[in-house]
BADO-691460 format. One record per residue (C-alpha): residue number from 1; residue in one letter; z, y, x. Coordinates in steps of 0.5 Angstrom, whole numbers, plus 500, padded with zeros to 3 digits. Each point is the difference from the previous one (the first is absolute). Last residue first. Layout:
// BADO-691460
k=NUM r=A z=Z y=Y x=X
...
//
This chain:
// BADO-691460
k=678 r=Q z=475 y=359 x=462
k=677 r=K z=507 y=500 x=503
k=676 r=Q z=499 y=507 x=504
k=675 r=R z=498 y=503 x=493
k=674 r=E z=506 y=498 x=497
k=673 r=R z=504 y=502 x=505
k=672 r=T z=497 y=507 x=500
k=671 r=P z=496 y=502 x=505
k=670 r=A z=502 y=506 x=505
k=669 r=K z=498 y=507 x=498
k=668 r=A z=495 y=503 x=505
k=667 r=P z=504 y=506 x=503
k=666 r=A z=498 y=507 x=497
k=665 r=K z=495 y=504 x=505
k=664 r=E z=503 y=505 x=504
k=663 r=A z=497 y=507 x=499
k=662 r=P z=497 y=503 x=507
k=661 r=K z=505 y=503 x=504
k=660 r=P z=500 y=508 x=500
k=659 r=T z=499 y=503 x=507
k=658 r=R z=506 y=505 x=501
k=657 r=P z=498 y=506 x=504
k=656 r=A z=503 y=500 x=507
k=655 r=P z=506 y=504 x=500
k=654 r=Q z=500 y=508 x=502
k=653 r=A z=503 y=503 x=506
k=652 r=P z=505 y=505 x=498
k=651 r=M z=496 y=507 x=498
k=650 r=T z=501 y=505 x=506
k=649 r=S z=504 y=507 x=501
k=648 r=K z=506 y=497 x=497
k=647 r=G z=505 y=505 x=498
k=646 r=A z=504 y=495 x=496
k=645 r=A z=499 y=503 x=493
k=644 r=R z=493 y=500 x=502
k=643 r=A z=499 y=493 x=502
k=642 r=R z=504 y=498 x=494
k=641 r=Q z=495 y=504 x=496
k=640 r=Y z=494 y=497 x=503
k=639 r=Q z=503 y=493 x=500
k=638 r=Q z=501 y=501 x=492
k=637 r=D z=492 y=502 x=500
k=636 r=L z=498 y=494 x=503
k=635 r=Q z=504 y=495 x=496
k=634 r=Q z=498 y=503 x=494
k=633 r=H z=493 y=500 x=501
k=632 r=E z=501 y=492 x=503
k=631 r=A z=503 y=499 x=493
k=630 r=E z=494 y=503 x=496
k=629 r=Q z=496 y=495 x=505
k=628 r=R z=504 y=494 x=498
k=627 r=Q z=500 y=501 x=493
k=626 r=S z=493 y=502 x=499
k=625 r=L z=498 y=494 x=504
k=624 r=A z=504 y=495 x=496
k=623 r=S z=497 y=503 x=493
k=622 r=S z=493 y=499 x=503
k=621 r=S z=501 y=493 x=502
k=620 r=E z=501 y=498 x=507
k=619 r=G z=498 y=493 x=502
k=618 r=A z=494 y=503 x=505
k=617 r=P z=501 y=507 x=501
k=616 r=P z=497 y=505 x=496
k=615 r=K z=493 y=503 x=501
k=614 r=A z=499 y=507 x=498
k=613 r=F z=508 y=501 x=499
k=612 r=E z=501 y=497 x=507
k=611 r=Q z=495 y=505 x=503
k=610 r=R z=503 y=506 x=497
k=609 r=H z=507 y=497 x=502
k=608 r=R z=498 y=499 x=507
k=607 r=A z=498 y=508 x=500
k=606 r=E z=506 y=502 x=496
k=605 r=E z=505 y=497 x=506
k=604 r=T z=496 y=503 x=505
k=603 r=A z=500 y=507 x=497
k=602 r=R z=507 y=499 x=499
k=601 r=E z=502 y=498 x=507
k=600 r=A z=496 y=506 x=502
k=599 r=Q z=503 y=505 x=495
k=598 r=Y z=507 y=497 x=502
k=597 r=S z=499 y=502 x=508
k=596 r=R z=497 y=507 x=498
k=595 r=D z=506 y=501 x=496
k=594 r=L z=505 y=498 x=505
k=593 r=S z=496 y=504 x=505
k=592 r=T z=501 y=506 x=496
k=591 r=P z=495 y=502 x=495
k=590 r=Q z=499 y=508 x=499
k=589 r=P z=504 y=502 x=494
k=588 r=P z=497 y=500 x=493
k=587 r=Q z=495 y=505 x=498
k=586 r=V z=503 y=505 x=495
k=585 r=P z=494 y=502 x=495
k=584 r=T z=499 y=507 x=499
k=583 r=R z=500 y=502 x=493
k=582 r=Q z=493 y=499 x=497
k=581 r=A z=495 y=504 x=496
k=580 r=P z=495 y=495 x=497
k=579 r=A z=494 y=499 x=503
k=578 r=T z=494 y=503 x=497
k=577 r=P z=495 y=495 x=498
k=576 r=A z=494 y=499 x=505
k=575 r=P z=493 y=504 x=497
k=574 r=P z=495 y=494 x=499
k=573 r=R z=497 y=497 x=506
k=572 r=A z=492 y=500 x=500
k=571 r=A z=498 y=493 x=502
k=570 r=P z=498 y=497 x=507
k=569 r=A z=499 y=492 x=499
k=568 r=R z=506 y=497 x=503
k=567 r=A z=504 y=499 x=507
k=566 r=A z=507 y=503 x=499
k=565 r=P z=501 y=507 x=503
k=564 r=A z=506 y=500 x=504
k=563 r=P z=506 y=504 x=497
k=562 r=A z=502 y=507 x=504
k=561 r=T z=506 y=499 x=503
k=560 r=P z=507 y=501 x=498
k=559 r=A z=506 y=500 x=506
k=558 r=P z=502 y=493 x=502
k=557 r=A z=504 y=495 x=495
k=556 r=P z=505 y=496 x=504
k=555 r=A z=497 y=494 x=503
k=554 r=R z=499 y=494 x=496
k=553 r=P z=502 y=493 x=503
k=552 r=A z=494 y=496 x=502
k=551 r=F z=497 y=495 x=496
k=550 r=V z=498 y=493 x=502
k=549 r=R z=494 y=497 x=497
k=548 r=S z=501 y=493 x=498
k=547 r=A z=498 y=501 x=493
k=546 r=P z=493 y=502 x=502
k=545 r=E z=498 y=506 x=496
k=544 r=P z=493 y=501 x=501
k=543 r=T z=498 y=508 x=500
k=542 r=I z=496 y=504 x=496
k=541 r=P z=497 y=507 x=500
k=540 r=L z=494 y=501 x=496
k=539 r=R z=493 y=500 x=503
k=538 r=P z=496 y=497 x=495
k=537 r=R z=502 y=500 x=493
k=536 r=A z=505 y=496 x=495
k=535 r=P z=504 y=498 x=506
k=534 r=T z=502 y=492 x=499
k=533 r=L z=507 y=497 x=500
k=532 r=T z=501 y=493 x=502
k=531 r=R z=498 y=494 x=496
k=530 r=G z=504 y=493 x=500
k=529 r=S z=499 y=500 x=493
k=528 r=P z=508 y=501 x=500
k=527 r=A z=499 y=507 x=503
k=526 r=P z=501 y=500 x=508
k=525 r=A z=507 y=500 x=503
k=524 r=V z=503 y=507 x=502
k=523 r=A z=500 y=502 x=492
k=522 r=S z=506 y=494 x=500
k=521 r=R z=501 y=498 x=493
k=520 r=I z=505 y=503 x=495
k=519 r=P z=502 y=496 x=493
k=518 r=A z=502 y=504 x=494
k=517 r=A z=508 y=500 x=500
k=516 r=P z=503 y=496 x=494
k=515 r=M z=502 y=504 x=494
k=514 r=R z=504 y=494 x=496
k=513 r=A z=503 y=498 x=507
k=512 r=A z=500 y=492 x=501
k=511 r=P z=507 y=497 x=500
k=510 r=A z=504 y=501 x=507
k=509 r=T z=501 y=493 x=503
k=508 r=P z=496 y=502 x=507
k=507 r=R z=502 y=508 x=499
k=506 r=L z=508 y=498 x=500
k=505 r=A z=501 y=499 x=507
k=504 r=S z=496 y=506 x=502
k=503 r=L z=504 y=504 x=496
k=502 r=E z=506 y=498 x=503
k=501 r=A z=497 y=501 x=507
k=500 r=R z=498 y=507 x=498
k=499 r=T z=507 y=502 x=497
k=498 r=L z=502 y=500 x=493
k=497 r=P z=503 y=507 x=497
k=496 r=R z=507 y=499 x=498
k=495 r=G z=502 y=499 x=493
k=494 r=G z=506 y=496 x=500
k=493 r=N z=498 y=494 x=504
k=492 r=A z=499 y=495 x=495
k=491 r=E z=496 y=504 x=495
k=490 r=L z=495 y=503 x=505
k=489 r=R z=499 y=493 x=502
k=488 r=G z=498 y=498 x=493
k=487 r=R z=496 y=506 x=499
k=486 r=Q z=496 y=499 x=506
k=485 r=A z=495 y=495 x=497
k=484 r=T z=499 y=504 x=493
k=483 r=F z=499 y=506 x=505
k=482 r=P z=494 y=498 x=502
k=481 r=V z=499 y=499 x=508
k=480 r=P z=495 y=505 x=502
k=479 r=A z=494 y=497 x=504
k=478 r=P z=500 y=499 x=507
k=477 r=P z=497 y=506 x=504
k=476 r=P z=493 y=501 x=500
k=475 r=A z=495 y=498 x=505
k=474 r=H z=497 y=505 x=504
k=473 r=T z=493 y=503 x=500
k=472 r=A z=499 y=500 x=493
k=471 r=V z=496 y=497 x=494
k=470 r=S z=501 y=500 x=493
k=469 r=G z=500 y=495 x=494
k=468 r=R z=500 y=501 x=493
k=467 r=T z=505 y=496 x=497
k=466 r=A z=505 y=505 x=497
k=465 r=L z=494 y=505 x=499
k=464 r=R z=496 y=495 x=495
k=463 r=T z=507 y=501 x=495
k=462 r=P z=498 y=508 x=499
k=461 r=P z=505 y=504 x=502
k=460 r=A z=507 y=501 x=496
k=459 r=P z=502 y=505 x=495
k=458 r=A z=507 y=501 x=499
k=457 r=R z=504 y=498 x=494
k=456 r=R z=507 y=501 x=501
k=455 r=A z=506 y=496 x=503
k=454 r=P z=505 y=504 x=503
k=453 r=V z=498 y=503 x=506
k=452 r=G z=500 y=496 x=507
k=451 r=L z=503 y=494 x=503
k=450 r=S z=507 y=500 x=497
k=449 r=A z=497 y=497 x=494
k=448 r=A z=499 y=494 x=503
k=447 r=T z=507 y=500 x=502
k=446 r=P z=504 y=502 x=506
k=445 r=V z=507 y=498 x=502
k=444 r=V z=505 y=506 x=500
k=443 r=P z=505 y=501 x=505
k=442 r=A z=496 y=507 x=502
k=441 r=G z=500 y=500 x=508
k=440 r=P z=502 y=506 x=504
k=439 r=G z=507 y=498 x=499
k=438 r=A z=504 y=497 x=495
k=437 r=V z=505 y=504 x=500
k=436 r=R z=505 y=497 x=495
k=435 r=A z=503 y=505 x=494
k=434 r=R z=507 y=503 x=501
k=433 r=A z=497 y=507 x=501
k=432 r=L z=495 y=500 x=495
k=431 r=D z=505 y=498 x=495
k=430 r=S z=505 y=506 x=502
k=429 r=A z=494 y=505 x=500
k=428 r=A z=498 y=498 x=493
k=427 r=V z=494 y=497 x=498
k=426 r=T z=494 y=503 x=496
k=425 r=V z=495 y=495 x=498
k=424 r=V z=493 y=502 x=501
k=423 r=S z=495 y=497 x=496
k=422 r=R z=494 y=505 x=498
k=421 r=R z=500 y=502 x=508
k=420 r=V z=499 y=493 x=502
k=419 r=P z=493 y=499 x=498
k=418 r=Q z=500 y=492 x=499
k=417 r=A z=498 y=495 x=506
k=416 r=G z=503 y=495 x=496
k=415 r=A z=505 y=498 x=506
k=414 r=F z=503 y=507 x=499
k=413 r=V z=500 y=501 x=493
k=412 r=G z=503 y=493 x=499
k=411 r=V z=505 y=501 x=506
k=410 r=P z=503 y=506 x=495
k=409 r=V z=499 y=507 x=503
k=408 r=A z=504 y=504 x=505
k=407 r=T z=498 y=506 x=504
k=406 r=V z=505 y=503 x=505
k=405 r=G z=499 y=508 x=503
k=404 r=G z=504 y=502 x=493
k=403 r=S z=505 y=503 x=504
k=402 r=V z=499 y=499 x=508
k=401 r=D z=505 y=495 x=502
k=400 r=R z=495 y=494 x=501
k=399 r=N z=496 y=505 x=504
k=398 r=R z=504 y=500 x=506
k=397 r=Y z=500 y=493 x=501
k=396 r=R z=506 y=497 x=504
k=395 r=A z=500 y=493 x=503
k=394 r=G z=506 y=495 x=498
k=393 r=P z=497 y=494 x=504
k=392 r=A z=494 y=502 x=504
k=391 r=P z=493 y=501 x=497
k=390 r=A z=496 y=494 x=501
k=389 r=T z=495 y=497 x=505
k=388 r=R z=503 y=503 x=507
k=387 r=D z=496 y=502 x=506
k=386 r=A z=498 y=506 x=496
k=385 r=V z=506 y=503 x=501
k=384 r=A z=498 y=501 x=507
k=383 r=I z=495 y=505 x=497
k=382 r=N z=505 y=506 x=500
k=381 r=T z=498 y=506 x=498
k=380 r=V z=497 y=497 x=493
k=379 r=Y z=494 y=503 x=496
k=378 r=T z=493 y=499 x=504
k=377 r=V z=503 y=494 x=504
k=376 r=N z=502 y=496 x=494
k=375 r=I z=494 y=496 x=498
k=374 r=R z=498 y=499 x=507
k=373 r=R z=507 y=498 x=503
k=372 r=R z=500 y=495 x=494
k=371 r=Y z=493 y=497 x=502
k=370 r=E z=502 y=499 x=507
k=369 r=V z=506 y=497 x=497
k=368 r=T z=496 y=494 x=497
k=367 r=T z=500 y=500 x=492
k=366 r=T z=501 y=496 x=494
k=365 r=Y z=500 y=504 x=494
k=364 r=P z=506 y=504 x=497
k=363 r=P z=499 y=505 x=505
k=362 r=Y z=506 y=504 x=504
k=361 r=Y z=499 y=507 x=499
k=360 r=P z=504 y=504 x=505
k=359 r=E z=504 y=507 x=497
k=358 r=G z=498 y=506 x=504
k=357 r=P z=497 y=504 x=495
k=356 r=A z=503 y=497 x=493
k=355 r=L z=498 y=494 x=496
k=354 r=P z=498 y=500 x=493
k=353 r=F z=505 y=497 x=494
k=352 r=W z=499 y=494 x=497
k=351 r=A z=503 y=496 x=493
k=350 r=V z=500 y=493 x=497
k=349 r=G z=502 y=498 x=494
k=348 r=G z=503 y=494 x=496
k=347 r=G z=495 y=495 x=497
k=346 r=P z=505 y=499 x=494
k=345 r=G z=499 y=507 x=498
k=344 r=F z=500 y=506 x=504
k=343 r=E z=501 y=505 x=494
k=342 r=P z=507 y=497 x=500
k=341 r=R z=502 y=504 x=506
k=340 r=P z=504 y=497 x=506
k=339 r=R z=496 y=494 x=500
k=338 r=W z=498 y=498 x=508
k=337 r=T z=499 y=492 x=500
k=336 r=P z=492 y=501 x=500
k=335 r=G z=501 y=505 x=506
k=334 r=G z=504 y=506 x=502
k=333 r=V z=498 y=504 x=506
k=332 r=F z=493 y=502 x=503
k=331 r=I z=499 y=504 x=506
k=330 r=V z=493 y=504 x=500
k=329 r=L z=494 y=501 x=505
k=328 r=A z=495 y=497 x=495
k=327 r=P z=494 y=495 x=502
k=326 r=A z=500 y=503 x=507
k=325 r=F z=494 y=502 x=504
k=324 r=V z=500 y=501 x=507
k=323 r=P z=497 y=507 x=503
k=322 r=Q z=494 y=500 x=505
k=321 r=V z=500 y=506 x=504
k=320 r=I z=507 y=502 x=500
k=319 r=R z=503 y=506 x=497
k=318 r=R z=508 y=500 x=500
k=317 r=G z=503 y=501 x=494
k=316 r=P z=497 y=500 x=493
k=315 r=C z=506 y=503 x=497
k=314 r=W z=499 y=500 x=492
k=313 r=G z=504 y=505 x=496
k=312 r=W z=505 y=500 x=494
k=311 r=R z=503 y=506 x=498
k=310 r=G z=507 y=503 x=500
k=309 r=R z=501 y=503 x=507
k=308 r=V z=496 y=494 x=503
k=307 r=F z=501 y=493 x=497
k=306 r=A z=496 y=496 x=505
k=305 r=W z=494 y=495 x=499
k=304 r=R z=497 y=495 x=506
k=303 r=G z=494 y=499 x=503
k=302 r=Y z=494 y=496 x=498
k=301 r=H z=499 y=495 x=494
k=300 r=Y z=502 y=505 x=494
k=299 r=P z=498 y=507 x=503
k=298 r=A z=493 y=497 x=502
k=297 r=F z=499 y=498 x=493
k=296 r=G z=502 y=504 x=494
k=295 r=W z=496 y=506 x=501
k=294 r=P z=496 y=499 x=493
k=293 r=A z=507 y=498 x=497
k=292 r=E z=501 y=493 x=497
k=291 r=D z=503 y=496 x=506
k=290 r=V z=499 y=493 x=502
k=289 r=W z=506 y=497 x=503
k=288 r=T z=499 y=493 x=504
k=287 r=W z=504 y=494 x=499
k=286 r=G z=498 y=495 x=505
k=285 r=W z=496 y=502 x=506
k=284 r=R z=496 y=494 x=501
k=283 r=G z=499 y=498 x=493
k=282 r=I z=499 y=507 x=497
k=281 r=W z=505 y=500 x=494
k=280 r=V z=500 y=506 x=495
k=279 r=W z=505 y=506 x=499
k=278 r=H z=499 y=505 x=495
k=277 r=G z=499 y=508 x=500
k=276 r=Q z=504 y=506 x=499
k=275 r=R z=507 y=499 x=503
k=274 r=Y z=499 y=498 x=507
k=273 r=P z=502 y=507 x=503
k=272 r=A z=505 y=504 x=495
k=271 r=W z=499 y=505 x=494
k=270 r=G z=505 y=503 x=496
k=269 r=V z=496 y=505 x=497
k=268 r=E z=493 y=498 x=501
k=267 r=V z=496 y=501 x=506
k=266 r=V z=494 y=506 x=502
k=265 r=T z=499 y=502 x=507
k=264 r=P z=502 y=494 x=504
k=263 r=Y z=504 y=502 x=506
k=262 r=W z=498 y=498 x=507
k=261 r=V z=505 y=500 x=506
k=260 r=P z=498 y=502 x=507
k=259 r=G z=506 y=499 x=505
k=258 r=Y z=506 y=496 x=497
k=257 r=D z=506 y=504 x=502
k=256 r=A z=498 y=507 x=501
k=255 r=D z=495 y=500 x=495
k=254 r=V z=492 y=502 x=500
k=253 r=D z=497 y=501 x=494
k=252 r=W z=494 y=497 x=496
k=251 r=Q z=497 y=501 x=493
k=250 r=G z=498 y=495 x=495
k=249 r=Y z=495 y=498 x=495
k=248 r=S z=493 y=502 x=504
k=247 r=D z=503 y=500 x=507
k=246 r=L z=502 y=493 x=499
k=245 r=D z=494 y=496 x=497
k=244 r=E z=496 y=500 x=507
k=243 r=V z=505 y=496 x=503
k=242 r=G z=499 y=494 x=495
k=241 r=P z=499 y=495 x=504
k=240 r=T z=503 y=501 x=507
k=239 r=D z=494 y=500 x=506
k=238 r=Q z=500 y=507 x=500
k=237 r=S z=507 y=500 x=503
k=236 r=V z=505 y=504 x=497
k=235 r=Y z=504 y=507 x=502
k=234 r=R z=494 y=505 x=502
k=233 r=L z=495 y=496 x=496
k=232 r=A z=504 y=502 x=493
k=231 r=A z=499 y=507 x=502
k=230 r=G z=493 y=499 x=499
k=229 r=A z=497 y=495 x=496
k=228 r=Q z=493 y=504 x=498
k=227 r=D z=496 y=494 x=503
k=226 r=A z=503 y=495 x=494
k=225 r=R z=497 y=505 x=495
k=224 r=A z=493 y=500 x=504
k=223 r=D z=500 y=493 x=500
k=222 r=R z=501 y=499 x=492
k=221 r=D z=494 y=505 x=500
k=220 r=R z=496 y=496 x=504
k=219 r=A z=501 y=494 x=496
k=218 r=W z=498 y=504 x=494
k=217 r=R z=494 y=502 x=503
k=216 r=D z=498 y=493 x=502
k=215 r=F z=501 y=498 x=493
k=214 r=D z=496 y=505 x=497
k=213 r=D z=494 y=498 x=505
k=212 r=P z=499 y=502 x=507
k=211 r=Q z=493 y=502 x=502
k=210 r=G z=496 y=495 x=504
k=209 r=T z=501 y=496 x=506
k=208 r=D z=495 y=498 x=504
k=207 r=T z=497 y=493 x=500
k=206 r=L z=501 y=493 x=504
k=205 r=D z=498 y=493 x=497
k=204 r=Y z=503 y=493 x=500
k=203 r=T z=497 y=493 x=498
k=202 r=L z=504 y=494 x=498
k=201 r=T z=498 y=493 x=498
k=200 r=S z=505 y=496 x=497
k=199 r=D z=504 y=506 x=497
k=198 r=G z=495 y=506 x=499
k=197 r=R z=500 y=507 x=501
k=196 r=I z=503 y=505 x=506
k=195 r=T z=499 y=507 x=499
k=194 r=A z=502 y=505 x=506
k=193 r=V z=501 y=507 x=499
k=192 r=Q z=500 y=505 x=505
k=191 r=G z=502 y=507 x=502
k=190 r=A z=506 y=498 x=505
k=189 r=E z=497 y=494 x=503
k=188 r=V z=500 y=492 x=498
k=187 r=P z=500 y=495 x=505
k=186 r=F z=497 y=493 x=500
k=185 r=S z=503 y=493 x=499
k=184 r=S z=497 y=493 x=500
k=183 r=G z=503 y=493 x=498
k=182 r=A z=499 y=501 x=492
k=181 r=A z=503 y=507 x=500
k=180 r=T z=503 y=504 x=504
k=179 r=V z=500 y=508 x=499
k=178 r=A z=503 y=505 x=505
k=177 r=A z=502 y=507 x=498
k=176 r=R z=500 y=507 x=503
k=175 r=G z=503 y=506 x=498
k=174 r=S z=498 y=505 x=495
k=173 r=W z=496 y=499 x=493
k=172 r=V z=499 y=493 x=502
k=171 r=A z=497 y=497 x=493
k=170 r=I z=501 y=492 x=500
k=169 r=T z=495 y=497 x=494
k=168 r=T z=502 y=493 x=498
k=167 r=T z=495 y=496 x=496
k=166 r=S z=500 y=493 x=497
k=165 r=G z=507 y=500 x=497
k=164 r=D z=498 y=500 x=493
k=163 r=P z=503 y=506 x=498
k=162 r=S z=497 y=504 x=506
k=161 r=V z=505 y=501 x=506
k=160 r=D z=501 y=508 x=502
k=159 r=V z=503 y=502 x=507
k=158 r=R z=502 y=507 x=501
k=157 r=Y z=502 y=503 x=507
k=156 r=E z=504 y=506 x=503
k=155 r=G z=502 y=501 x=507
k=154 r=A z=504 y=497 x=506
k=153 r=G z=496 y=495 x=504
k=152 r=T z=498 y=493 x=500
k=151 r=L z=501 y=498 x=493
k=150 r=S z=498 y=492 x=499
k=149 r=V z=496 y=498 x=494
k=148 r=A z=499 y=493 x=498
k=147 r=A z=494 y=498 x=497
k=146 r=N z=498 y=495 x=494
k=145 r=P z=505 y=500 x=495
k=144 r=A z=504 y=507 x=502
k=143 r=D z=505 y=500 x=506
k=142 r=I z=503 y=507 x=502
k=141 r=E z=503 y=500 x=507
k=140 r=Y z=504 y=505 x=504
k=139 r=D z=504 y=498 x=506
k=138 r=M z=505 y=503 x=504
k=137 r=D z=503 y=500 x=507
k=136 r=P z=495 y=505 x=503
k=135 r=A z=502 y=505 x=494
k=134 r=L z=495 y=503 x=496
k=133 r=V z=502 y=506 x=496
k=132 r=R z=498 y=503 x=494
k=131 r=L z=497 y=494 x=496
k=130 r=R z=497 y=502 x=494
k=129 r=Q z=498 y=494 x=495
k=128 r=N z=496 y=500 x=494
k=127 r=L z=499 y=494 x=496
k=126 r=T z=495 y=499 x=495
k=125 r=G z=499 y=493 x=495
k=124 r=Q z=500 y=493 x=501
k=123 r=P z=503 y=495 x=505
k=122 r=I z=504 y=505 x=504
k=121 r=R z=505 y=497 x=505
k=120 r=V z=504 y=504 x=504
k=119 r=Q z=503 y=499 x=508
k=118 r=V z=504 y=505 x=502
k=117 r=W z=503 y=497 x=507
k=116 r=H z=505 y=502 x=506
k=115 r=D z=507 y=502 x=496
k=114 r=T z=498 y=495 x=495
k=113 r=L z=496 y=500 x=493
k=112 r=R z=495 y=494 x=499
k=111 r=V z=496 y=498 x=495
k=110 r=I z=501 y=506 x=495
k=109 r=D z=496 y=498 x=494
k=108 r=I z=496 y=506 x=497
k=107 r=E z=496 y=499 x=494
k=106 r=T z=495 y=505 x=497
k=105 r=L z=498 y=501 x=493
k=104 r=G z=501 y=508 x=501
k=103 r=A z=501 y=503 x=506
k=102 r=A z=504 y=498 x=506
k=101 r=R z=504 y=504 x=505
k=100 r=L z=503 y=498 x=507
k=99 r=T z=504 y=505 x=505
k=98 r=T z=501 y=499 x=507
k=97 r=S z=505 y=503 x=505
k=96 r=G z=506 y=499 x=495
k=95 r=V z=498 y=494 x=496
k=94 r=D z=499 y=504 x=493
k=93 r=V z=496 y=496 x=495
k=92 r=E z=496 y=504 x=495
k=91 r=L z=498 y=498 x=493
k=90 r=R z=494 y=502 x=495
k=89 r=A z=498 y=497 x=493
k=88 r=N z=494 y=501 x=496
k=87 r=S z=500 y=493 x=498
k=86 r=D z=505 y=496 x=503
k=85 r=A z=503 y=501 x=507
k=84 r=W z=503 y=493 x=503
k=83 r=L z=505 y=499 x=505
k=82 r=R z=503 y=494 x=504
k=81 r=D z=506 y=499 x=504
k=80 r=G z=500 y=495 x=506
k=79 r=T z=502 y=504 x=505
k=78 r=T z=503 y=506 x=498
k=77 r=V z=501 y=506 x=495
k=76 r=P z=506 y=504 x=498
k=75 r=R z=500 y=502 x=493
k=74 r=N z=500 y=508 x=500
k=73 r=P z=496 y=501 x=494
k=72 r=E z=500 y=494 x=495
k=71 r=A z=494 y=494 x=499
k=70 r=V z=500 y=497 x=493
k=69 r=S z=502 y=492 x=501
k=68 r=W z=495 y=495 x=502
k=67 r=S z=503 y=493 x=500
k=66 r=D z=502 y=494 x=505
k=65 r=A z=504 y=504 x=504
k=64 r=S z=501 y=498 x=508
k=63 r=A z=496 y=506 x=503
k=62 r=A z=501 y=505 x=494
k=61 r=L z=494 y=501 x=496
k=60 r=F z=499 y=507 x=498
k=59 r=S z=496 y=503 x=494
k=58 r=V z=497 y=507 x=499
k=57 r=P z=498 y=503 x=494
k=56 r=G z=498 y=508 x=501
k=55 r=Q z=502 y=504 x=506
k=54 r=I z=505 y=497 x=505
k=53 r=Y z=502 y=503 x=506
k=52 r=S z=505 y=499 x=506
k=51 r=L z=500 y=492 x=500
k=50 r=R z=504 y=500 x=506
k=49 r=G z=498 y=496 x=506
k=48 r=V z=505 y=496 x=505
k=47 r=R z=502 y=501 x=507
k=46 r=D z=505 y=497 x=505
k=45 r=P z=498 y=493 x=498
k=44 r=P z=505 y=495 x=498
k=43 r=D z=504 y=497 x=506
k=42 r=D z=501 y=492 x=500
k=41 r=G z=494 y=500 x=505
k=40 r=A z=504 y=496 x=505
k=39 r=Q z=506 y=497 x=497
k=38 r=P z=506 y=503 x=497
k=37 r=A z=506 y=496 x=499
k=36 r=P z=500 y=497 x=493
k=35 r=A z=505 y=504 x=495
k=34 r=P z=508 y=499 x=501
k=33 r=G z=503 y=498 x=493
k=32 r=E z=498 y=499 x=493
k=31 r=P z=502 y=507 x=498
k=30 r=G z=497 y=503 x=506
k=29 r=T z=502 y=500 x=507
k=28 r=S z=495 y=504 x=505
k=27 r=G z=496 y=497 x=505
k=26 r=A z=502 y=495 x=506
k=25 r=C z=497 y=505 x=505
k=24 r=A z=506 y=505 x=500
k=23 r=S z=505 y=494 x=501
k=22 r=A z=496 y=498 x=506
k=21 r=S z=501 y=506 x=503
k=20 r=A z=495 y=505 x=501
k=19 r=V z=497 y=502 x=507
k=18 r=T z=501 y=507 x=502
k=17 r=Y z=495 y=505 x=498
k=16 r=G z=505 y=505 x=497
k=15 r=I z=497 y=506 x=498
k=14 r=V z=504 y=506 x=500
k=13 r=V z=497 y=506 x=497
k=12 r=V z=501 y=507 x=502
k=11 r=A z=503 y=504 x=495
k=10 r=L z=495 y=504 x=495
k=9 r=W z=499 y=507 x=500
k=8 r=S z=495 y=500 x=506
k=7 r=P z=495 y=496 x=497
k=6 r=L z=499 y=493 x=504
k=5 r=R z=492 y=500 x=502
k=4 r=A z=496 y=495 x=496
k=3 r=V z=502 y=492 x=501
k=2 r=R z=495 y=495 x=501
k=1 r=M z=502 y=493 x=497
//
């Protein structure tokens, strides 16, 4: 994690990079005993997307859900989630340094969203993607039915897929892209449109971009709005989803005790943080807050809240390049057996209050000590406390004592993803003082209703899209485990999010999902017919894409240069559309020797993964390949974080890739006695 300059108003942060004790790595203790020890790759990704704009009927399918629900603003979006914009609808997903927008009749599937990957699938419709900054260790890929598009430069892109999936067009308004299909690839420069047609026999052509349409103009208006985020960017990283909303809905001040503080402009009388919204269950993080306010994302997943001179203010803390997402920065009290008021009913009640500046956050999901340091380094002055996995016994919390700062609801409202503010129960201060502090994890077991908004009829994409395949340069991660298969384990452990190892153990026996993921095959390999991509006209550039080609790590982006002209028939270029006004993008710091070492290891691993995806090793199924490659991704990333925490200059030596063993045949059955007698 790269940290910006420390503001003068904040005390020097003391980061304890000592090796954590064995007890610190053993996992927090929950209702059913200690959590499993963290394994390589157990940490969730540092970043997620935010469903930041909805216009018209938009539907959402959570990764482990089996039915579509009505989409809601501020919903976190992560790997395995799917979105559908119905007729005349539009949606926007903010992932910090990049923004995805979809027009009507478009499906977007989040294939992979991690600290180093944004890979999406579009089986039909129109997708606009703006990439503000392309860091050397980031990969952006858009997978269509007959082509995979890799974004190789910051810029503005548009991908259209025809309703029958046979035609894909890629417009590069600015930036540069590489298209891979049927075993070959070609570049698309700024001002060009690539068109790929066919399935078994693929052809492609390059032409000039035309004039932007209404959807393009809308996307640029949204970009211009985001670029106006001025004051917020002095205190909050541009990679924080929702940073552009802060200046429109609040004001900044600098407090002597807390530094920069953001105050929402309009709130209800008696309002407190984490009160106007509801809770949902997102598998890797568990209970996650979804706020109703248009600004309600960044202040609820990053930073801390303080009660300053009679009003609540959000304290972002120290500004860092890559912030770490948290599901909710709160402390829970109560639970199913807590019934100080009859309004809670037989199911009991649960209450919560926001963490204050300086109070560490101990994730209720299994994590490594390096992750706990990263998620706390911005807001806590002594990061050595992250060596613990749970709050110290008898820990005091300032916001617990703020009048009206604690929110309480019946457990059924909490677990059912129902709006909180309609069901708040007023609890006497004496009852709150006696309530058991559960910590950062709510002592509530999720149900199917916890995955999204209460059941409402939601438009779903055409059934043909569920089985429409796509191509990619990398194998997708393992399919999500349906919630129905997880529920038994969640009930047994009291509602603690399952680890990757636990999910992997459930995957072979999990029932088939009602909404299965569409098949994805390698774009590096020839088409199923055995044919490769063919230029529609002579002199168009094309490069065979051997699966064994080794890719060098991408260097930091050089200064912009004029794009090289494509080899095609002369044509009159229409006037280029005016680029939207842009805030000055903050380029990532120059890579250190450790960064370069990691990038080299990652490039080697990705080249091998591409080769394996194009030609799977003998005896390894596609699902086993996905699980192994995903585990290798996670292990490499965790080694990088540990090396950074330890101050190393190079990555540790990597073990040789594991060679899958051929599937063993079942031994022949011995003849029965009756047959032996015969």
